[in-house]
N, C-alpha and C positions, 0 to 999 in steps of 0.2 A: 223474254222480258222486253222485246221491242215495243210491245203495246204500252208498257209502263213508260218507257223513254218517250214515246210519242205523246202520251197524255201529259207527262211532266213538262215537255217542251211547250205544250199549249198553255199549261198553267203558268209557266214562267213568263209567257208573253202578256198574260192578263194581270200579273202582279203589279205592273206599273200603270194600269188603267183603272185601278180601284177608285171609287168616288171619294171625294174629300169628305171628311167627317169632323164633327165638332164635339162629340161626346164619346169618350173612350168606352164606356159601358155599352152603349148602343152599337158601336163599331165591333167590339169583341163578340157581342151576342150575334150580330149578323154574320160575322166571319165564321164563328163556330157553326152556325146553321149551314152555311155554304160549304164549309170544310167537311162536315158529316156527309152532305149530299155527294160531294166530289169523291170522298173516300169510298162511299158505298158504290158509286158508279165504277170506279177503278177496280174495286174488289170483285164486283159482279162480272166485269169484262174479263178479268184475269182468270176467274174460276171457269167461266163459260169457255174461254179459249183452251184451257187445259182439258176440259170435258171433250170438246171437239177434237182435240189432238189425240186423245186416247181412243175415242170412238172411230176415228178414221181407219183404224186397223181391223175393224170388224166388218162382216158382210151381212147383208139382208136384214136390216132393221125392220121391225114391224110398225112401230109408231113412236112419235116423240111424246114425252110426258114432261109436264112442268112440275117443278118442286119448289116450294117456298121455304126459305130458311130465315130465321130471325137472328141477326148478328148484332154486335154492339154498334155497328154503323147504320143499322136499319134493316128493312126487309130486302132480301135478295132472292130473285126468281131465276132459276136456271132451267134449261131444257136438256133432257137426257133421252136416249133412245132405249126402248124396250125390245128385247130379242126373244124369239121363240126358242125354248129349250125343252128337253124331255119332261121337265118338271113344271112347264108352263112359261109364262112371260117372266123375263128377268132383266133388270137394269144392271148390266155388267159394270158400268163405270162407277156405280155406287160402291161396289165391293173394291174395285181397283184403287179408287181415290179416297176410300174411307168416308164417303158421304153418309152422314147419320140418318137413321130412319125418322128420328124426331126432328120436327121443324125448329125447335128451340135449341140453339147451340149452348153448350155448357156455360160459357162466359155470360150469356144473357140470363140464364137461369140463376146463376150466382148473384148477378146484379139485382135481379128481381127479389131474391130472398133477402139480400142486404137492405133493400129499400122497403121490405115488408109487403111486397105485392106477390101474393102466392096464388 
């Protein structure tokens, strides 16, 4: 969680340097947009750090593979390593961390259904 503390300390420094605003609706809209980007950035960094931590215990990776997930905070791209096994290539961290095969996380699918976007 050191990554999180580091990111939060940087956020705290910028809280006092936000531009002046004269319209609450515009400010809230802009803040919401920035907050989603920041949340997605933090989320992606924390997930990637956990993947890297798990993969550090394995030997002889064959190749790195990118995987895109759609989360409530936006698109998240992570890199995982594929390993040669008797059954072919396998991304071990997917199993260990419960990374889904589907790129749409359940929360996002539920939101899409609620909004009528199928």
